[in-house]
C-alpha positions in Angstrom: 49.6 -15.7 14.0 47.0 -13.3 13.9 43.0 -14.6 13.7 39.9 -13.4 12.6 37.8 -12.8 16.1 33.8 -12.7 16.5 34.8 -9.3 18.0 36.1 -8.3 14.6 32.9 -9.5 12.2 30.2 -8.4 15.1 30.5 -4.9 17.1 27.0 -5.2 18.6 26.1 -1.5 18.8 26.8 -1.2 15.1 25.1 -5.1 14.9 21.7 -3.5 16.0 21.6 -0.4 14.4 22.7 -1.7 10.8 19.6 -5.0 11.7 17.4 -1.8 12.4 17.2 0.1 9.5 17.7 -2.5 6.7 14.7 -5.0 8.5 13.1 -1.5 7.6 14.1 -1.5 3.9 14.1 -5.2 3.1 10.3 -5.5 4.2 8.0 -5.3 1.4 5.3 -3.8 3.5 7.9 -1.0 4.7 9.0 -0.7 0.9 5.0 0.1 -0.1 4.6 2.4 2.0 2.3 0.5 4.2 4.6 0.8 7.2 5.5 4.4 8.2 8.1 4.4 10.7 7.4 7.0 13.0 9.6 8.9 15.5 6.4 9.2 18.0 5.9 5.7 17.6 10.2 5.2 18.5 9.7 7.4 21.7 6.6 5.4 22.8 8.9 1.8 22.2 11.6 2.9 24.1 8.6 4.0 27.6 8.3 1.3 30.0 5.5 -1.5 29.8 3.8 -3.6 27.8 1.8 -1.2 25.6 1.1 1.9 24.9 -2.0 4.2 25.3 -2.4 6.9 22.5 -5.3 9.2 23.4 -7.6 11.5 20.8 -10.0 13.3 20.5 -12.9 12.4 18.2 -14.4 14.4 15.4 -17.2 16.7 16.1 -20.7 15.6 15.0 -22.8 17.6 16.5 -26.2 18.4 14.3 -26.4 22.1 13.1 -28.5 24.2 15.1 -30.4 27.7 14.2 -30.0 30.6 15.8 -33.1 32.5 17.4 -34.2 35.1 19.0 -36.7 32.7 21.2 -34.6 29.7 21.9 -31.4 28.5 23.4 -28.6 26.6 21.8 -27.7 22.8 23.1 -24.5 22.3 24.0 -22.1 19.7 22.9 -18.7 18.1 24.0 -15.7 16.8 23.0 -15.4 13.0 22.7 -12.1 11.7 24.2 -10.6 7.9 22.9 -7.5 6.1 22.8 -5.3 3.6 20.2 -3.8 1.5 22.4 -0.5 -0.7 21.0 1.3 -3.8 22.0 4.7 -3.8 22.5 6.7 -6.1 21.2 10.1 -8.2 23.0 11.0 -10.7 20.3 15.2 -12.6 20.5 16.6 -15.0 18.3 19.9 -17.0 18.6 21.9 -18.6 16.2 25.0 -21.0 16.9 27.9 -21.5 14.6 29.9 -24.9 15.4 34.0 -24.3 14.8 33.5 -27.9 12.5 31.2 -25.8 10.7 34.0 -22.9 9.4 36.6 -25.1 9.5 35.0 -28.2 7.1 33.1 -25.4 5.2 36.2 -23.4 4.5 33.5 -20.4 4.8 32.4 -18.1 8.3 28.8 -19.0 8.7 28.8 -16.3 11.5 29.3 -13.7 9.2 26.5 -15.4 7.4 24.3 -15.0 10.0 25.4 -11.1 9.8 24.5 -10.9 6.4 21.0 -12.5 6.6 19.8 -11.4 10.0 18.1 -8.3 8.6 16.1 -10.6 5.7 15.1 -12.6 9.0 13.6 -10.0 11.0 12.0 -8.6 8.0 10.0 -11.9 7.3 9.6 -11.8 10.9 7.6 -8.6 10.6 5.4 -9.2 7.5 4.3 -12.5 9.2 3.8 -10.1 12.0 1.6 -7.9 10.5 -0.4 -10.6 8.1 -1.1 -12.3 12.1 -2.8 -8.6 13.1 -4.6 -8.5 9.6 -6.2 -11.6 10.2 -7.1 -10.7 14.1 -8.0 -7.5 12.7 -10.9 -8.0 10.6 -12.0 -11.4 13.1 -13.2 -8.4 15.3 -16.9 -7.5 14.4 -15.5 -4.0 14.7 -14.3 -4.2 11.4 -17.0 -5.3 9.8 -17.6 -1.9 7.8 -14.1 -2.6 6.3 -14.6 -5.7 5.1 -15.8 -7.0 1.8 -17.0 -10.4 1.9 -18.0 -11.5 -2.2 -16.6 -15.1 -1.7 -18.5 -18.1 -3.2 -18.2 -21.8 -1.2 -18.3 -23.6 -3.5 -16.7 -23.9 -7.1 -20.5 -23.7 -8.5 -21.1 -20.6 -7.4 -17.9 -19.3 -8.8 -18.3 -15.9 -11.2 -16.5 -12.5 -12.3 -18.6 -10.9 -9.2 -16.7 -13.6 -6.3 -13.4 -12.7 -8.2 -11.2 -9.7 -7.2 -11.1 -8.0 -10.9 -11.5 -4.1 -12.6 -15.2 -4.0 -11.0 -14.7 -5.9 -7.3 -11.9 -3.8 -7.0 -14.0 -0.7 -7.0 -16.2 -2.2 -4.4 -13.7 -3.2 -2.3 -12.4 1.0 -2.1 -15.9 2.3 -1.7 -15.7 0.7 1.1 -13.7 3.9 2.5 -16.2 6.4 0.3 -14.9 9.4 -0.3 -11.9 8.5 1.2 -11.0 4.9 -1.1 -8.8 7.0 -3.2 -6.1 7.3 -0.3 -5.8 3.5 -0.6 -2.1 2.9 -2.8 -1.1 -0.8 -2.0 -2.6 -4.2 -2.3 -1.5 -7.3 -0.4 -2.3 -10.7 -2.8 -1.6 -14.2 -2.8 0.4 -15.4 -5.5 -2.3 -17.3 -7.1 -4.8 -14.2 -6.7 -1.8 -12.5 -8.7 -1.6 -15.2 -11.4 -5.4 -15.0 -12.2 -4.9 -11.1 -12.6 -2.1 -11.6 -15.1 -4.3 -13.6 -16.6 -6.8 -11.0 -17.3 -3.8 -8.4 -18.2 -4.5 -6.2 -15.1 -0.7 -6.3 -13.8 1.5 -4.0 -15.3 4.4 -4.0 -14.3 7.3 -0.7 -13.9 10.8 -0.2 -13.1 11.5 1.0 -9.9 13.9 4.3 -9.4 17.0 3.0 -9.8 15.4 0.6 -13.1 16.9 -2.2 -11.1 13.5 -4.7 -10.6 10.1 -4.7 -12.1 7.2 -3.3 -9.5 3.7 -4.8 -10.0 0.8 -2.2 -10.0 -2.9 -3.2 -10.1 -5.4 -0.5 -10.8 -3.0 2.2 -10.1 -2.1 0.7 -6.6 1.4 -0.8 -5.9 1.1 -4.8 -5.6 2.6 -7.0 -2.6 2.9 -10.7 -3.5 3.0 -13.4 -0.2 1.5 -16.9 -0.1 1.4 -16.4 4.1 -1.8 -14.0 3.4 -5.1 -16.0 4.0 -6.3 -18.6 2.0 -9.3 -21.3 3.6 -11.0 -24.2 1.6 -14.9 -23.7 1.2 -17.2 -25.0 2.7 -18.4 -27.1 0.0 -15.2 -27.4 -2.5 -12.6 -24.2 -4.0 -11.3 -21.8 -1.8 -11.5 -18.5 -0.5 -8.9 -15.8 -0.2 -8.6 -12.7 1.2 -6.8 -9.6 0.2 -5.9 -6.2 1.7 -5.5 -2.7 0.7 -3.6 -0.3 2.3 -3.3 3.5 2.7 0.0 5.4 3.6 1.3 4.3 6.9 -1.9 1.8 7.8 0.8 0.2 10.3 3.0 2.0 12.3 6.4 1.2 13.1 8.4 2.3 15.9 12.0 0.7 17.4 13.7 1.2 20.6 17.6 0.3 20.5 18.2 -1.5 23.7 20.9 -0.6 26.3 24.2 -0.2 24.3 26.3 -0.6 27.8 29.0 -3.5 27.6 27.5 -6.5 29.4 29.2 -7.7 32.2 30.7 -10.6 32.2 29.8 -10.8 28.8 30.8 -10.0 25.3 28.0 -7.3 23.7 25.1 -5.6 24.8 21.1 -6.0 25.6 20.4 -5.7 22.0 23.3 -8.2 21.1 24.8 -10.5 23.1 27.7 -12.9 21.9 28.3 -16.1 23.9 31.0 -19.2 23.9 30.3 -22.6 24.9 34.0 -23.9 25.0 32.9 -27.3 25.6 30.9 -27.8 22.5 33.3 -25.2 20.2 29.9 -23.2 19.9 29.6 -19.7 19.1 26.2 -18.1 20.4 24.7 -15.0 18.9 21.7 -13.2 20.8 19.7 -10.6 18.6 16.9 -9.2 21.1 14.8 -6.3 19.8 11.6 -3.8 21.6 9.1 -2.7 19.0 6.1 -1.2 18.0 4.5 -2.7 14.7 0.4 -1.4 15.0 -2.1 -0.8 12.9 -3.4 2.9 13.1 -6.9 3.0 14.7 -7.3 -0.4 15.9 -6.4 -0.7 19.7 -5.5 -3.9 20.9 -6.9 -4.7 23.8 -4.9 -7.9 25.4 -8.2 -9.4 26.1 -6.6 -12.8 25.8 -2.9 -12.7 25.9 -0.9 -14.6 28.2 2.3 -13.7 28.3 4.4 -10.2 28.3 4.4 -9.8 24.9 1.4 -11.7 22.3 2.2 -14.4 20.2 1.1 -14.2 16.7 -1.7 -16.6 17.7 -3.0 -14.0 20.1 -2.7 -11.6 17.5 -5.1 -13.7 14.9 -7.6 -13.6 17.8 -10.3 -10.9 16.8 -11.5 -10.3 21.1 -7.9 -8.7 21.2 -8.9 -5.7 19.0 -11.2 -3.1 18.6 -12.0 -0.1 16.0 -11.2 3.0 17.1 -10.9 5.0 14.6 -13.9 6.1 12.2 -14.3 3.7 9.9 -12.9 5.9 6.9 -10.2 6.9 9.1 -8.7 3.2 9.0 -6.7 2.7 6.2 -7.3 -0.9 5.7 -9.9 -2.6 3.5 -10.0 -6.7 3.4 -11.4 -8.5 0.6 -13.0 -12.2 0.9 -13.1 -13.4 -3.1 -12.1 -16.6 -5.1 
């Protein structure tokens, strides 16, 4: 009697391609345009090493000079700078026991296949939030931060909370480029407060299947993993983030698809069997870039080959290199 084998469920090269594409599709940050999958980032991720350097020319800023028949012109130069992104190398392992399948009457390995892209999308969103924490812990990003929060309940008012007026103040952090901000990420408590003020609109998506939240003309992402802390005295301080399109660049390197010697699968997706335990093991590895454009990662306090989320949250690892207006992120600390 023929039976369904793991190889019938998972073709490693197809599984890896599926996971990469579906992860991008399922990410709320990707759907809103905050994360842009860029071919140049794909190329960089395919290279070796732990980080990639992206040099650029800084804008010209020389003062106006007046021509004169008795004077000479001052000579200016163009300055160079570089953005630096860290390459992330992740892996996750899932194991399925024989009894789990025969007792449940279902196939847990097939469930893993169905759920893996959603898992990686949540992992990526956690990485983005950790990076945001670190970026705004850097003194170099002070001009992109609006702090209006009160550290105690008694001091809270409309001017310390996120609303239409304070939102405008936040967009003004980018001056004449504030209209480029197209999305905002907020905690569910903040979203609930805005709904009570009737400031959240709902519009159907392009297929009419789901409702998209809109605040001040910007798409809303609700995520309870965003920073929230207790006030110095009492109450809570929330951090919300405004983004322009492509604030984060994403690049993915498909791993070597050559079949592994002595095993089943590839470097990206490997299958293993532990026969004495009746376990089947699935290993999914990734190599990718997920980087806030214009804020270089200096690796000042990184121990391993890839930064942990805690290391991403360390402001010592980040330095702004773009002009403030060209960094497509603004943070608001509010009640």
